[in-house]
C-alpha positions in Angstrom: -44.2 34.5 -25.6 -44.6 34.0 -21.9 -43.1 30.5 -22.2 -40.0 31.9 -23.9 -39.6 34.5 -21.2 -39.9 31.9 -18.4 -37.3 29.8 -20.2 -34.9 32.7 -20.5 -35.3 33.7 -16.8 -34.8 30.0 -15.7 -31.6 29.8 -17.8 -30.3 33.1 -16.4 -30.9 31.9 -12.8 -29.1 28.6 -13.5 -26.2 30.5 -15.0 -25.9 32.7 -12.0 -26.4 30.0 -9.3 -24.4 27.2 -10.9 -20.9 28.8 -10.4 -21.9 29.7 -6.8 -22.9 26.2 -6.0 -19.8 24.6 -7.6 -17.6 27.1 -5.7 -19.1 26.1 -2.4 -18.5 22.4 -3.3 -14.9 23.1 -4.2 -14.2 24.9 -1.0 -15.7 22.1 1.1 -13.7 19.4 -0.7 -10.1 19.0 0.4 -7.6 19.6 -2.3 -4.9 17.0 -2.3 -2.6 19.3 -4.4 -2.6 21.8 -1.6 -1.9 19.2 1.0 1.1 17.9 -1.0 2.5 21.3 -1.8 6.4 21.0 -1.8 6.7 24.2 0.3 4.5 22.6 2.9 5.3 18.8 2.6 8.8 18.8 1.2 10.0 17.1 -2.0 7.5 14.6 -3.4 5.1 15.4 -0.5 6.9 12.9 1.8 6.5 15.2 4.8 2.7 14.7 4.6 2.9 10.9 4.8 1.4 9.4 7.9 3.8 9.1 10.9 3.9 5.3 10.7 4.8 5.5 7.0 7.6 8.0 7.7 9.0 5.7 10.4 9.0 2.7 8.0 10.8 4.9 5.4 13.5 5.7 8.0 13.9 2.0 8.8 14.0 1.1 5.1 16.6 3.7 4.4 18.8 2.2 7.1 18.4 -1.4 5.9 18.6 -1.2 2.1 19.4 1.1 -0.9 15.9 1.4 -2.4 14.6 3.8 -5.0 12.2 6.4 -3.6 9.3 4.7 -5.3 10.2 1.3 -3.9 10.9 2.8 -0.4 7.4 4.3 -0.4 5.8 1.0 -1.5 7.8 -0.8 1.3 6.8 1.8 3.9 3.1 1.9 3.1 3.0 -2.0 3.0 4.7 -2.3 6.4 2.3 0.3 7.9 -0.7 -1.5 6.5 0.4 -5.1 7.3 1.2 -5.3 11.0 1.6 -9.1 10.6 4.7 -8.4 8.4 6.5 -6.5 11.1 9.3 -9.0 11.6 10.1 -9.1 7.9 9.7 -5.3 7.6 12.3 -4.8 10.4 14.9 -7.1 8.8 14.4 -7.5 5.0 12.8 -4.8 2.9 13.6 -6.8 -0.3 11.4 -9.6 0.9 8.6 -7.1 1.5 9.0 -5.8 -2.0 8.9 -9.3 -3.4 5.6 -9.9 -1.6 4.3 -6.8 -3.4 5.6 -8.2 -6.7 8.5 -5.8 -7.0 11.6 -7.5 -8.3 15.1 -6.3 -9.1 16.9 -6.3 -5.8 
């Protein structure tokens, strides 16, 4: 009987402490949904893109008529590959081809 009582008490303690521990973990972990909230970041979360990516998006918009998805791919690639700077500044379609994106 003592063994059953101990098991029930242990289970009760776990049931009480488990939600508290998981709640603490959730509050410590950044929530990407909150960071990409349209009220905070704008449509599609673009306002929360890093500054260099936003700058490449502006350049890409001036140089070519790209879909928003392709513009984002172009901007992130140019921000990541400093050695592509010359091509990024002149030919977004060439950058997209390097990424395997065709159709322009």
